[in-house]
N, C-alpha and C positions, 0 to 999 in steps of 0.2 A: 178301175172302179173306185170311187172315193167314198169313204165313210168317215163319220166323226171319230176323232182319236179316242181310244179307250186307254185308261191307265194300265200300265204293266210294270212289273217290278224288275224285269231283267232285260238287258240289251247285249247284243253282240256288235262290236265294231269290226268290220271286215278289213283285213289288210291286203297286201299285194296278192292278187290271185283269187281272193275270196270276195266276189262281188255280188253273190246271191247265196241263198240257203236252200238246199234241196230238202224236200219233205216238209216244207212249211205249209200249213193249211190256214183257211179262213183269212186270206191275205187282203190287206188294204194298204194303200200308200198315202202318206201325209206330208205335205210341204209345210214346214213349220217356220214361221217368222220369229226371229229372236232379236233382242236389243243389240246384238253383236254381228248382225248380218246373216247371210244365208248359210245353212249347213252344206255339207258336201253333196247332198242330194236329198231326195225324198226319203223319209223314214218309213220302212216297211214294218207293219204290225201283222203278226200272225201267231200260229200255235205250232210249237215243235215238241213232240213227245208229250203232248197234253199240257204244255206250259205256255202261257202267253208271253211273247217275247218281241222286242223291237230289234230291227236290224238296220245298220247304216254302214255302207261301204266308205271307208275313210278317204280314199282317193277318187271317189265318184265312180259311177258305172263306166266301165271301159278304161279305168285308170287314167283320168285326165288332169289330176292335180299333183304337182310336185309336193314333197313333204313340207316345204316352207309355204306352200300355197293352201294347205289344209287349214280351214278355219275351225280350230279345235274349240274355241270359245262357243261358237254357234252350235257345233256338234254336241258338246256336253250339255249346253243349255237346253237344246231341243229334247234330249233324252230326259233331263231332269223335269222338264215341263210335262212329260208323259207319266211321271211317277216312278221312273227307274231308280232302283236302289243298288243294283249290282251290275257292273259292266264286265263282260269277257272281251278283252281286246286281243284280237289275233294280229300277229305281226311277223313279217319275214326278217330274219337277222343273219348276220355273219358270225362265225365262231372265232374266238380268240384263244381257244384251248383245244388241244389234240383230242380230248375225250368227248368234246361236244361236236359230233359229226353231222354232216348234212342228213336231214330227215329226222333228226332227234328233236324232241320238244323240251324246252327249258322254261322253268317257272322261276324267274329271278326274284331276288328280295331287295335289290338296291339299284339305284340310278345315279348316273353322273351326266351333267349337262355340258355339251360343247356346241350348242346351237347359238345363233346370233340374231337378235332382234325379233324373236317371235313373241307374240302376245300370250302370256302364260298365266294371267290372273284376270278375274272378273272385277277386281277392285281398283281403286284410284278415283280421281275426280271428286274428291270430297268424302270418301269413305275408305278407311284403311283397315286391312285385316292381314294378319300373319298366321297362317295355319301351321301346325306341327307337321313336319314332313320327314322325320327321321326314318320312318319305315314307309316308303312310298307306295307299296303294293299291299292290298288287303291280304293278310296271312291266312285268314279263314277261307277265303275263296280260292287262293292259290293252293293251299293244302288239299282242298277237295278236288280241284282240277287235276292236280298231280296224281292223286290216288286213282281217280277215274281213268286218266290216260294210261296209267300202269295196268289197270284191269283190262284195257283194250289191247294190251300187248305192245304198246308203243315204247320206244326207248326214251325214258324221261329222266330229267335232272331237276332237283329242287335246290334253289339258292343260286347266288352268283350276282355279278354286277353288270347291268346293261348300260353301256356308254351310248348316249344319244348324240350323234354327229349332225352337222348341218346338211350335208349332201348338196345337190343330188348325185354328184360323182362319188364313187366308192373311194376308200382310203388310199393314200399313198403307202408305199412299203414302210417308210419311216414312221408314219402315223400308226400303222398296224403294229410295228415292233414296239413303239412307245406304249400303246395301250396294253400290250401283253406284259411289258415290264411293270406297268402299274397294277397289274393283277386283275384287269377286267375280264369278263367272261364272254360277252356277246356284244355286238354292235348293230345299231339300227338308227332310224331317222325320225321316229314319231312318238315314242312312248312318254317322253318327259312332260310335254305340255298337257297331254291328255291326263296323265296321272295327277299333276298339280291341280288342274281344273276340276277333276272329279273329286279330289279331296275338298276343295273349296265348296263344291256342290253337295258335299256329304254323301257321296256315292262310293260304294266299295268298287275298287278298280283292280283288276288282275290281268297281267299280260301273259298270253300264251305265245312264247317266242319259238318260232319254227325255223330251225337252222337250214339255210339254203347253200352255204359256202363257208370256206375258211378265210374270208376276207382276202388279204393278199400276202399274209406273213408266210404262208406255206407255198413256196415258189412252184412246186410241182403241181399245185392245185389252185392256181390263182383264180380269183373271182372273175366271172364273165357272165354276160346276160344269158347266153345259151345254157350254161350250167345251172344258173339260178332258176330259170324257167322250168327245167326238167324236175328239179327237186321241189320247186314250188307246187307243181301239179300234184305230186305225191303227198305233200304236206297238207294241201287243201282238202284232199279226200279224207285224211285222218282228222283234220280239224272239224269237219262236218260230223264225223262219228263221235268225236269228243263232245261237241255241243249237245247232240241228242242224248248222250249218256249222262252228261253233267247237269243239265237243266232240271230234271225231276229231283235230283239230289239237292240242288240249291233251293228249289221251291220248298222242300221239306225241312231245310236247315234253318234254325233260328238265327237271327242276326244279332250277334253278341259283341261285335267289334266296336271300336271307337269311331269308325268312319262316319257313322250316322250323327255324331255330335262334334264334328271337327271344327265347327265355327264357334262352339261354346268357349267363351273367353278369348277368342281370337280377334275380335273386332276392337281396334284400339281407339278409333275416333269417338270422342265424347258426343252423346246424342245431340246436344244443342249446337255442336259445330258441324254436324253432317249436312252435306248439300242435299236439300229435299228432292231435287230432280234425280240424283243418283240413288237415293233411298227408294224412290218409286221404281226406278229401273231394276234394282236388285231385290225387289220384294219377294220374288220366288226363292231366293237364297236366305235372306236375312230377316224376313218378316216375323219369324218366331222369336227373334232375338232383339229386334229394334221396335220400340213402341210406335204405334201408329201416330202418336202425338208429334213425332218428328216431322211428319209431312203436313204442310198447311192445307 
């Protein structure tokens, strides 16, 4: 059933295994056109624990998109167009540390990029912006999620570095050993682009990293699809519990972080030099910063 899209402040991006949300009421689906192509699928709007929320499965329903095929620009733009201010991004990861075991939840505070050729900015073509990205995840949202996950009895960890690899193959042993020597905590294939784009869109973004394996550095427990799926099923059940517990807390929490003003002072292009076509395309993001006089 189709309804006109209603603004909502919160969104969940579902990762591997999380393709729908149980307990969501007043459901409607919306296919949203963006200047950057099609999102991974229809955005589902509904109510969870009394809170209006959008849901979008990152890899599409049925998991049909490789990490490099996910159109993160379209996904983040679609959520921004609905009025989303905070994103809870669920993602399956491998562990690079002994203490981060399968079925543990990690709320990292840093990112490192090893992807190749992915489109990770809305800008270019006549409008240049450089957002601050020293702290890639919203600490306010991550702290709240970490607290709520602990209350649910989950084994949780706060902090650490997420290394974002290209994929879709898992790591070689040499790569895994290198990442451990570099001090990284977890490894995945999707968070980097989403986090950068959410920052440009002035949306709070927090990754809920759910450990499914020990990558391949631990030879007695090397990563395999079978092992990953078993741990993934358990993680998804806990992720659904966390979402239901955290959304009411987020709805009641005042937004005090700097994510909402990330583009303030970040647009380098002089107004008279901006390409009017690009300014019109980016109106959703830059309209409050760029004078309408730029567009003829």
